[in-house]
C-alpha positions as a printed NumPy array, in Angstrom:
array([[-101.915,  104.253,   91.567],
       [-102.865,  101.778,   88.826],
       [-106.379,  102.089,   87.476],
       [-108.248,   98.806,   87.839],
       [-109.786,   97.497,   84.624],
       [-112.787,   95.181,   84.751],
       [-112.993,   92.4  ,   82.179],
       [-116.091,   90.34 ,   81.459],
       [-116.064,   86.543,   81.64 ],
       [-116.517,   86.511,   77.857],
       [-113.378,   88.618,   77.38 ],
       [-111.324,   86.473,   79.739],
       [-112.55 ,   83.29 ,   78.062],
       [-111.486,   84.705,   74.691],
       [-108.103,   85.567,   76.247],
       [-107.666,   81.988,   77.514],
       [-108.548,   80.668,   74.053],
       [-105.958,   82.94 ,   72.418],
       [-108.562,   84.788,   70.355],
       [-107.205,   88.282,   70.958],
       [-104.435,   89.98 ,   69.041],
       [-101.18 ,   91.25 ,   70.504],
       [-102.433,   94.542,   71.989],
       [-105.491,   93.211,   73.84 ],
       [-103.615,   90.105,   74.993],
       [-100.848,   92.259,   76.465],
       [-103.38 ,   94.54 ,   78.197],
       [-105.011,   91.624,   80.005],
       [-101.67 ,   90.054,   80.964],
       [-100.53 ,   93.366,   82.433],
       [-103.756,   93.666,   84.431],
       [-103.365,   90.116,   85.793],
       [ -99.969,   90.989,   87.288],
       [-101.504,   93.817,   89.347],
       [-104.856,   92.318,   90.282],
       [-105.03 ,   89.189,   92.465],
       [-108.814,   89.001,   92.062],
       [-108.462,   88.996,   88.291],
       [-106.033,   86.077,   88.494],
       [-108.57 ,   84.182,   90.62 ],
       [-111.256,   84.968,   88.031],
       [-108.964,   83.605,   85.307],
       [-108.325,   80.433,   87.326],
       [-112.056,   79.902,   87.777],
       [-112.657,   80.168,   84.043],
       [-109.808,   77.852,   83.075],
       [-111.026,   74.516,   81.763],
       [-109.36 ,   71.187,   82.441],
       [-109.557,   69.564,   79.02 ],
       [-108.563,   66.153,   80.38 ],
       [-111.675,   66.155,   82.556],
       [-113.791,   67.14 ,   79.566],
       [-112.272,   64.344,   77.533],
       [-113.165,   61.804,   80.248],
       [-116.697,   63.161,   80.465],
       [-117.243,   62.829,   76.733],
       [-115.373,   59.562,   76.333],
       [-117.656,   57.164,   74.523],
       [-120.277,   59.839,   73.88 ],
       [-120.751,   58.859,   70.258],
       [-121.034,   55.176,   71.192],
       [-124.137,   55.832,   73.3  ],
       [-125.724,   58.514,   71.143],
       [-129.283,   57.498,   70.112],
       [-129.673,   56.351,   66.56 ],
       [-132.129,   58.097,   64.31 ],
       [-133.055,   56.768,   60.905],
       [-133.273,   59.409,   58.244],
       [-135.978,   59.158,   55.579],
       [-134.806,   57.955,   52.201],
       [-134.326,   60.816,   49.75 ],
       [-136.911,   61.186,   47.023],
       [-136.359,   61.627,   43.292],
       [-132.804,   60.208,   43.542],
       [-131.511,   63.347,   45.235],
       [-127.794,   62.896,   45.982],
       [-127.113,   61.839,   49.568],
       [-123.508,   61.598,   50.809],
       [-122.594,   58.177,   52.161],
       [-120.983,   59.781,   55.21 ],
       [-124.062,   61.704,   56.386],
       [-124.564,   61.51 ,   60.165],
       [-127.78 ,   61.517,   62.128],
       [-128.673,   64.8  ,   63.833],
       [-128.011,   63.257,   67.253],
       [-124.528,   62.082,   66.304],
       [-123.774,   65.344,   64.506],
       [-124.758,   67.271,   67.625],
       [-122.56 ,   65.047,   69.777],
       [-119.585,   65.508,   67.463],
       [-120.135,   69.264,   67.382],
       [-120.249,   69.349,   71.174],
       [-116.994,   67.425,   71.467],
       [-115.265,   69.649,   68.9  ],
       [-116.524,   72.758,   70.686],
       [-115.287,   71.476,   74.035],
       [-111.769,   70.782,   72.771],
       [-111.563,   73.736,   70.454],
       [-110.423,   71.528,   67.562],
       [-109.968,   73.423,   64.317],
       [-108.099,   72.823,   61.085],
       [-105.331,   75.352,   60.556],
       [-103.14 ,   75.245,   57.456],
       [-100.403,   77.305,   59.116],
       [ -99.591,   78.592,   62.562],
       [-100.719,   82.117,   63.354],
       [ -99.798,   84.57 ,   66.095],
       [-102.752,   83.332,   68.194],
       [-101.542,   79.729,   68.024],
       [ -97.958,   80.631,   68.908],
       [ -97.573,   81.134,   72.634],
       [ -95.415,   83.409,   74.73 ],
       [ -92.418,   85.373,   73.606],
       [ -92.539,   84.313,   69.959],
       [ -95.982,   85.849,   69.439],
       [ -94.784,   89.178,   70.824],
       [ -91.591,   89.11 ,   68.738],
       [ -93.643,   88.298,   65.627],
       [ -96.128,   91.12 ,   66.25 ],
       [ -93.229,   93.559,   66.619],
       [ -91.465,   92.3  ,   63.488],
       [ -94.683,   92.553,   61.458],
       [ -94.389,   96.355,   61.725],
       [ -90.996,   96.414,   59.987],
       [ -90.542,   97.504,   56.375],
       [ -87.297,   98.014,   54.451],
       [ -87.266,  101.756,   55.124],
       [ -87.165,  100.938,   58.846],
       [ -83.576,   99.782,   58.383],
       [ -82.148,  100.967,   55.067],
       [ -81.127,  104.385,   56.449],
       [ -78.959,  102.82 ,   59.174],
       [ -75.272,  102.959,   58.245],
       [ -73.392,  102.157,   61.425],
       [ -69.672,  101.537,   60.986],
       [ -67.938,   98.448,   62.321],
       [ -67.008,  100.106,   65.598],
       [ -70.604,  101.166,   66.281],
       [ -71.925,   97.714,   65.431],
       [ -69.421,   96.088,   67.788],
       [ -70.294,   98.518,   70.588],
       [ -73.98 ,   97.671,   70.191],
       [ -73.226,   93.944,   70.223],
       [ -71.131,   94.3  ,   73.376],
       [ -74.082,   95.983,   75.103],
       [ -76.649,   93.38 ,   74.078],
       [ -74.24 ,   90.526,   74.809],
       [ -73.922,   91.735,   78.386],
       [ -77.7  ,   91.934,   78.766],
       [ -78.206,   88.488,   77.257],
       [ -75.306,   86.768,   79.014],
       [ -73.953,   85.41 ,   75.737],
       [ -71.182,   86.771,   73.555],
       [ -72.306,   87.751,   70.057],
       [ -69.724,   88.485,   67.371],
       [ -70.129,   90.676,   64.299],
       [ -68.652,   88.098,   61.923],
       [ -71.301,   85.592,   63.059],
       [ -74.082,   87.93 ,   61.966],
       [ -72.403,   88.787,   58.675],
       [ -72.121,   85.159,   57.609],
       [ -75.575,   84.841,   56.025],
       [ -75.866,   85.348,   52.277],
       [ -78.381,   88.   ,   51.19 ],
       [ -78.961,   89.31 ,   54.713],
       [ -77.23 ,   92.567,   55.652],
       [ -76.849,   92.948,   59.402],
       [ -78.018,   96.407,   60.486],
       [ -78.447,   96.768,   64.245],
       [ -79.179,   95.177,   67.625],
       [ -81.719,   96.122,   70.285],
       [ -82.533,   95.104,   73.836],
       [ -86.257,   94.471,   74.201],
       [ -87.965,   92.709,   77.095],
       [ -90.492,   89.984,   77.801],
       [ -91.739,   89.049,   81.294],
       [ -88.808,   90.814,   82.903],
       [ -86.184,   89.063,   80.776],
       [ -84.041,   90.585,   78.011],
       [ -85.232,   89.779,   74.504],
       [ -82.496,   90.584,   72.015],
       [ -83.434,   91.586,   68.48 ],
       [ -80.796,   91.498,   65.746],
       [ -82.128,   93.16 ,   62.582],
       [ -81.18 ,   92.324,   58.998],
       [ -82.094,   93.993,   55.714],
       [ -83.024,   91.803,   52.752],
       [ -83.086,   93.797,   49.529],
       [ -85.178,   91.076,   47.82 ],
       [ -87.844,   90.766,   50.513],
       [ -88.92 ,   92.2  ,   53.869],
       [ -86.578,   92.748,   56.852],
       [ -85.598,   89.743,   58.956],
       [ -84.857,   89.581,   62.686],
       [ -83.055,   87.067,   64.846],
       [ -84.598,   87.189,   68.329],
       [ -82.832,   85.531,   71.265],
       [ -83.895,   84.851,   74.852],
       [ -82.349,   82.855,   77.639],
       [ -84.207,   79.598,   78.252],
       [ -85.36 ,   78.446,   81.686],
       [ -84.319,   74.92 ,   80.732],
       [ -81.139,   73.791,   79.035],
       [ -82.848,   72.057,   76.122],
       [ -81.721,   71.269,   72.6  ],
       [ -84.444,   71.631,   69.972],
       [ -83.924,   71.259,   66.253],
       [ -85.004,   73.969,   63.837],
       [ -88.771,   74.115,   63.344],
       [ -90.285,   76.09 ,   60.489],
       [ -93.637,   77.879,   60.762],
       [ -95.603,   80.812,   59.404],
       [ -96.395,   83.49 ,   61.987],
       [ -98.276,   86.707,   61.208],
       [ -97.86 ,   85.937,   57.509],
       [ -94.067,   85.741,   57.87 ],
       [ -91.73 ,   82.785,   57.471],
       [ -89.971,   81.764,   60.668],
       [ -87.552,   79.23 ,   62.103],
       [ -87.206,   78.494,   65.827],
       [ -84.693,   76.406,   67.739],
       [ -83.07 ,   76.041,   71.171],
       [ -79.395,   75.547,   71.901],
       [ -77.048,   75.823,   74.902],
       [ -79.68 ,   77.359,   77.163],
       [ -80.964,   79.949,   74.683],
       [ -84.07 ,   80.197,   72.487],
       [ -83.887,   81.559,   68.954],
       [ -86.485,   82.844,   66.501],
       [ -85.546,   83.931,   62.987],
       [ -88.497,   85.652,   61.354],
       [ -89.385,   87.967,   58.49 ],
       [ -90.563,   88.08 ,   54.895],
       [ -92.132,   85.2  ,   53.017],
       [ -89.089,   83.435,   51.602],
       [ -89.175,   80.205,   53.591],
       [ -86.102,   78.828,   51.788],
       [ -84.021,   81.838,   52.8  ],
       [ -85.219,   81.596,   56.406],
       [ -84.404,   77.882,   56.583],
       [ -80.934,   78.319,   55.077],
       [ -80.18 ,   81.359,   57.251],
       [ -81.37 ,   79.517,   60.374],
       [ -79.056,   76.59 ,   59.623],
       [ -76.123,   78.964,   59.162],
       [ -76.811,   80.977,   62.322],
       [ -77.497,   77.883,   64.436],
       [ -74.019,   76.619,   63.542],
       [ -72.09 ,   79.823,   64.297],
       [ -73.901,   81.328,   67.294]])
């Protein structure tokens, strides 16, 4: 019998806003699957941002004006200074929409399977892989197993076509009941790299998009009904070049 966990509204609101890390996020998602009341609580806390936008539309236009006193003794005053009323209105709008300035994408801003794959890859170091010395037969047997789980044939020569990356092993992971395939590479000049593949619910074609997730360089794309994420290390040039190579051969 599963033990029911109670979450406060504050915790669930933080979950909806993506403020938790991998472990806490996964704990709440697991609880939602087994607790209908918790799902209803989540639904009640969800905010329709379109409705908020309509409610605040034109808010600044009707905000009361307030004249600030002129500064004394020629104290510097920025030309863009806003009245307290307008500043409060702007702050309220920004709070409602959750607008922030982010120089790069982080695990909290990357949704779904990619955030989980990134959190898992962040634990890898070179010694995680450098002791693995599978021969060609073993590597092909592993690929046959993961190919069956994925529903897509993967060939060893495809994974050995990237300069600087030494293919080491394949694993079958899982996300929301679907196989998530991880193909691991060792990079002697940087941290390990992984190519993660999942079947897509929609047959979409998406060009390669570069991002930084969990402090690692990444490239994501979709092709022929599958989703791909190449991630690891901090060499964005390597990741981009490797992604272009793999996208052409797989």
